[in-house]
N, C-alpha and C positions, 0 to 999 in steps of 0.2 A: 504494500500500500504506500501511497505517497500523499503529501500535503498538496492542496490545491485551493484555488480561489474560483468563485463562480461569478460570472458576469452579473453585475448589479441589476441590469435591465431585466435579465432572466429571473432573478430572485424577486424583483418587484412584480413581474408578470405572474409568478406563482402565488405571491402574497395576495393578489387580487382574488384568488380562489381560496387559499389556505393561509390565514394570518399568522399561524405558528411557524411558518418557514423561518429558520434562523437567519440572522444577519451575518455578514462576514466583516464588513467595514464599519468600525466604530470610531472613525476619525483617524488622522494621520499617525497618532501615537498608539493606537489600539487596533489590533487586527486578530481575528479569530479564524484561522484557516479551516477548511473542510478537509476530509481525507477520502481517498478513493483508491481503487474501486472496491466498494463493498461487494457488488456483483453487477454483471451486465445482463439486463433483462432481454435485450435484443441488440443487434449491432448498432453502436452509436448512442445507446441510452444506458447510462451508468448511474447506479445508486451511490450517493455520497452521504457521509455523516459528519458530525462535528463534535468536538469536545467543548463542554460548557464549564465555566468556572465553578468550583465547588461552593456550595452555600451551606449554612449551618444545618438546614433541614436534610441535606444529602447525607450528612454524617450518620444520621439515625436510620436511613433507608438501607434496605438489603439489596444485594444484586438480584436482578430478575431478568427474564428474557428480553425485556425492552429497556433495561437500565443497568449500566455497569459503572462501578467506581474505578477510577484510574489512579493507581499508586505508582510513583516512580522512586527509584533508589536515590538517596542523597546522603552525603557524608555529614554525620553529626559532629558536634564540637568535640566529642570524645574520640573521634576518629572512626567510629563504627558506622556501618551503613544502616540507614533507617528508611522506612517507607514513608514518603510524603504524599498526602492526599492532593493530587494535582488537578483533578477534574472529574467530570462524569460524562458518559455517553448515553444520550437518550436515543436508542435505536428506533423508537416509535416516531421520531422526527427525521429519520432518514428520508431522502427523496431522490427522484430520478432527475438527471440533467443530461442534456444532449452534449456529446463530446465537444461540439463547437462552442459551448458556453463555459467550458472548464479550462482553467489555466494552471499549469503546474507551478508550485511554489518550491523554490530551492534556496539553499544558502546563498547561491550566487545572485538570485533575483529578489530576495526578500525585501530589499529596499524599494522595490517597485510597489509594495503593498503596505509598508509601514516605515515610519521614520524612527531613528535611534539617535539619542544624544551623544553616545560614545560607541566606539568599537567594542568595548567591553560589554555594554548593554546588548548590543547586537549578538555578540558571541554567546552570552548567557541565554538569550531568547532562542537562538538556533539550537543550543544544547538542550533546552527544555523541550522544544519540538521534537528533536531526535529521540529523547528518552520516552516521550509520550508515544511516538510512533512505534518504538520498539515494543512497548507494552501492548499496544493495540494489535500489532502483528503477531507477537509471540505468545504472551501470557493469556490474553483475554480472547483470542481467536474471534475477533469482532466480525470478520467477514462471514464466517460460518454461522454465527449467531444471528446476523442480520438476515441472511437468506432464509434461515429457519423461521424467523419472525414473519418475514414476507409470506412464506408458504402458509403459516398458521393463519394469518390475516385473510388470505385467499380462501382457505378451506373452512375456517370457522369465524366468519365475520362478526358474529354476535357475542363471541367471548369477550369478557371485560378487557383483557389485554388487547384484543383486536380493535375494540372501540376507542382505545387511547391512541391508536396509530392513525397516521394520515390515511386518506383515501388514495391508496397507491394507484389503483386503476385510473382514476381521474387525473392524477399527476403524471402518469405515463402518457395519457392522451395529450395533456398540455405540452409535455416535452416533445412529442411527435409533431404537434402543430407548430411549435417553435422552430423545428427543423425545416418545415415546409416553406 
């Protein structure tokens, strides 16, 4: 999986149907990238997800099929490695995007999406993104969980967990129309 940004025009297009679509651009000093591919539903239509900042209420919540806590390793003052609560992934908020609306975010082009006051700040941010991505890819197996949630929503739309999810079929239709 890789970090990416989604065309703001496309995000606003989706928000006209589903207001809970996450933002990416929170100003020049704040940027929350998406990650992809969770899975590809058909050629050129890719599901993406995002990490949200942890809130107090998230600490009490348990991991579920549509909600995962992300812990990254950090060095404590005593020199030991500790798990830091870095964020959460709401898989019920994953959504499809056409390949044409997705832009890869890398260490080399991160300044196209966010400003940094120092090189050290930039380096720390890139390090955080790399650690989060490693957890997403390896420990949490987010892509597999995302596809299982998608299938569950398709097969059992009235389940409580399915009702928390976006209407994926409608969003897929919107993604296809965007490509036309």
